[in-house]
N, C-alpha and C positions, 0 to 999 in steps of 0.2 A: 775608720778609713776603709774605703771600698776596695774590692779586688782590683779594679782598673787603676785605682790610685797607687796601690802597691806595685802593680806591674810597671807603671810609669816611673816610680821611685827606683825600682830595681834597674830599669834601663839606664837611668841617669847615673846610678852608682857604677854600673859597668862602664859607662862612658868615661867616668873619672879615672877608673883603673887603666883603661886604654890610654887616656891622656897622660897618666903618670909614666907609662912606658914610652910614649912619644917624647915626653920631656927629657927622659934619660938619653934617648937616642939623639936628641938635638943638642945635648949639653956640649959636645965637642965644638959645635959651631959657635956657641955663645962664649965658651972659654977662650977660643982662638982669638976672639976680638976684644978680650979684656973683660974683667968683671965690673959691671956697673956699680956705682955707689948708691947710697940710700936717697940722695937728692937728684939722681939722674932721671931723665925722661923715661928710660926703660923701667926703672923701679916704680916711678909715679904712675905710669900707664898701667902696669901690671896690677898694682894695688887698687887703683880707682876703677879700672874696667872690671876687675873681679867683683867689686861691690855692685857695679852697674849690672853685670851679668846675673848676679844672684837674684836681683829683683825681677829680672825678666823670667827667670826660672820659677820664682814664686808666683808671679802673675799667671804664668802658663798653667801651673798646677791648679790655681784657683778656678780658671775658666773651664778646665776639663771637668771639674766637679759641678759646674753650674749650667752646663748645656749638654745636650745629646747630639748636637750638630756635628757630623763626622768631619766636615771640612774644617771647622774651627778647631775641633779636638786634634785633628792631624797636624794642623799648623802649630798649635800650642806644643804638641809633642816634639815636633822638629825643632822649635825654638829652644825648648828646655834641654833637649839632648845636645844640640850644637853648642849652646852657651855654657852648659855644665862642662862639656868637654874642653872648650877653650879656657874656661875659668881654671880647670885643673891644670892645664898647661902653664898658665901665668903664675899660679901659686907655686907650681913646681919649680919654675925659674927662680922665683924669690928664694926658695929653699936652697937651690943649687948655688946661688950667689951669696948665701949667708945673710940675707936681708930680711927684716921683719915684714910680716904681712900687713901689719898696722903700724904706721909711723906716728908715734905720739906727738901731738902738737902740729902735725903737718896739715896744711889746708888743702882740701880736695882741689884738684886741677892746677895746683901751683906749678907743676912740671910743664904746663902749656905756656907759661910766661917765659920771656927771655931772661938772661942773667941780670939785665938792668931793670927787671920788673915790667918791661913792656910786653904788649901782647894781650889780647882779650881772651879770657878763658870761659866766660859765660857763667862762672860760679856765683858771682855777686847777685845777679838777677835771679838765678835759681834758688839761692839761699833765701832771698826775700819772699819767694813764693812757697817756702817750706820744702823745697826739693834739695836733696843732698848734692846732686849734680844735674847738669842739663838733661832734660828728657825724662828723668826719673819721676815716678808717681809719688804723690804725697801720701802720708799715712791715711788721711781722710779719703783719698781716692781708692786706696786699697780696701778700706773698709766698705766703701760704696760698692766696689766690684764684688766683694764677698757676699753682699746682700742682694745681688741681682740674680736673675736666672733666665734661661731661654734666650730669646733674641736680644733682650736688653743687656744681658751679660755679654753676648757676642759683640754687640756694637761698642759697648764701653771698653771691652778688652782690646778690640782692634784700634780704637781711638787712642787709648793709652799706650799701646805697643808701637803705634806709628811714631808718636812723640818720643818714646823710649829709644827706638831704633835711630831716629834722626839725631838725637843727642849722642848716641853711641857712635854713629858715623863721624860726627865732628871730632870726638875724642880719638877715634882710630886714625883719622886724617892727621891729627896732631902728632901721633906716634910715627906715621909714615914720614912726616917732615923732620922729626926730631930724633927718633930712635936710631942708634947706630948698630945695634945687634941685629944681624940679618934675619934670624929666625923670627924674632919678635916683630920686626918691620913687615915681614912677609905675612905673618898672622894678621897684623893690622890691616893690610891690603885686602886680605880675604874677608875680614869683617866688613869693610867698606862695601865691597861688591855684593856680598851675601845679604847684608841688611838693606841695602838700596833695593835689591831685587824683591825682598820680602815686603818692603814698604809699598812698592808698586802693586803687589798682590793684595795687600791688605786694603789699599785704597779701593781696588776693584770689588773686594768682598764687602766693604762698607756700602758702596754704591748699590750693590745687589740687595742690600738690606734697607735701602732708602735713607742712608745716613751719609755724613761727610766727616772728614778728619776735623779734629779740634783746631781752632785758630791759634 
């Protein structure tokens, strides 16, 4: 592992520590509105988005090792730092609510459906393509990214991360609509705004490299 990789890992660890402190600070708001149960939108979103975020962190670390381009490395660092921080907050809420971080037998994205089973969560199509949740990269795509370098790695990372962000935005919008705990709903709104902005940036970065987003 290179010195730069260790530095990035250390920064993310610090972000998680700060996230833990922020989670404790926000606990009063969550408790005041009642404790969500394991089947709630709050719990489902926290579990699923934590998994979604973890892959974004993984892809960011991969591309930082595969290119020397400072623009891409800076973007990857920002994504890893932000999403590790947010992931720490969501896992902290699950701990405070006394809920499992992994719900045995629970289908990803089930929380985005109504009580009567209505509503489209996009998980069916994602599963058919080998994706755990919408926007997530497949294992084959991660292996491909790990084998590229330079401009090829930059382009593939940007393409995969644009799809990843778009899937994350759809999930966050689902929480904005369904979550009742204010601090979590506010975090979801932050995700929507932040990831939409980053998608616009990444599209421009792709075009500067003579490439386009994946269809």
